[in-house]
C-alpha positions as CSV (number, residue, x, y, z in Angstrom):
1,M,-4.0,-28.2,-15.7
2,L,-7.0,-26.0,-15.4
3,K,-8.3,-26.8,-18.6
4,D,-8.6,-30.3,-17.5
5,C,-11.0,-29.0,-14.6
6,G,-13.5,-27.5,-16.5
7,L,-11.8,-24.5,-18.1
8,Q,-11.4,-25.2,-21.6
9,N,-14.6,-23.7,-22.8
10,L,-17.5,-21.9,-20.7
11,P,-21.0,-23.3,-21.1
12,F,-23.4,-21.0,-20.5
13,A,-24.2,-18.0,-22.2
14,S,-24.6,-16.0,-19.1
15,F,-22.0,-14.0,-17.3
16,T,-22.6,-14.7,-14.0
17,Q,-23.4,-18.1,-14.8
18,N,-19.8,-18.3,-16.5
19,L,-18.2,-16.5,-13.3
20,T,-19.5,-19.3,-11.1
21,W,-18.1,-21.9,-13.7
22,V,-14.5,-20.3,-13.6
23,A,-15.0,-20.2,-9.6
24,T,-15.7,-23.9,-9.1
25,S,-12.9,-24.8,-11.5
26,L,-10.4,-22.8,-10.1
27,I,-11.8,-24.6,-6.4
28,A,-11.5,-27.8,-8.1
29,G,-7.9,-27.2,-9.4
30,A,-6.8,-26.2,-5.7
31,L,-8.1,-29.3,-4.2
32,I,-6.1,-31.6,-7.0
33,A,-3.2,-29.7,-6.2
34,W,-3.8,-30.0,-2.3
35,A,-4.1,-33.6,-2.4
36,Q,-1.2,-34.2,-4.6
37,M,1.0,-32.3,-2.3
38,I,-0.5,-34.0,0.9
39,C,-2.0,-37.6,-0.3
40,F,0.3,-38.7,-2.8
41,D,3.6,-39.7,-3.5
42,G,5.5,-41.2,-6.5
43,E,3.8,-41.1,-10.0
44,L,0.4,-39.7,-8.4
45,K,2.0,-37.1,-7.4
46,V,3.0,-35.1,-10.3
47,A,0.1,-37.2,-12.2
48,E,-2.5,-34.7,-14.4
49,P,-6.3,-34.3,-13.2
50,K,-7.5,-36.7,-16.0
51,T,-4.7,-39.5,-14.8
52,L,-6.0,-39.0,-11.5
53,R,-9.8,-39.2,-12.3
54,Y,-9.6,-42.1,-14.0
55,R,-7.4,-44.1,-11.2
56,I,-8.4,-42.7,-8.0
57,L,-12.1,-41.6,-8.3
58,H,-13.3,-44.1,-10.6
59,V,-13.4,-46.4,-8.3
60,A,-16.8,-48.5,-8.0
61,A,-18.8,-47.9,-4.7
62,V,-22.3,-49.0,-3.3
63,L,-24.0,-46.9,-0.4
64,V,-25.6,-49.4,1.8
65,R,-27.8,-48.8,4.8
66,R,-27.3,-51.2,8.0
67,G,-29.8,-50.4,10.5
68,R,-29.4,-46.3,11.1
69,R,-26.1,-46.4,9.4
70,L,-24.5,-45.5,6.1
71,I,-21.9,-47.4,4.7
72,L,-19.7,-46.4,1.5
73,R,-18.7,-50.0,0.1
74,L,-15.6,-49.7,-2.1
75,D,-14.7,-52.3,-5.0
76,E,-12.3,-54.8,-3.7
77,T,-10.5,-55.7,-6.7
78,G,-8.6,-52.0,-6.6
79,R,-9.3,-51.5,-10.4
80,G,-9.2,-47.8,-9.6
81,L,-5.7,-48.0,-7.5
82,K,-4.0,-49.6,-10.3
83,H,-3.0,-48.8,-13.5
84,S,-5.4,-50.6,-16.2
85,G,-4.3,-49.3,-19.5
86,G,-6.4,-46.4,-19.3
87,P,-5.2,-42.8,-19.4
88,S,-1.4,-41.6,-18.2
């Protein structure tokens, strides 16, 4: 699972930068694990990070300013919430 969160290779030459990269990857893995335990059920509860990225995080959205408010408008077709032939 952690390889899918960025630990497949270390992108920097500096030890300190790679240490930061590893820490960030571990935090990402922990957030994915907690989200699966708390927010999802069924197929998504045991899905790999690659599948979660495709089906949950790749939802088209636009940030709109209305007066003094920022509104996030999500794609109404639900493309990111349904399986549409991507990775599984």
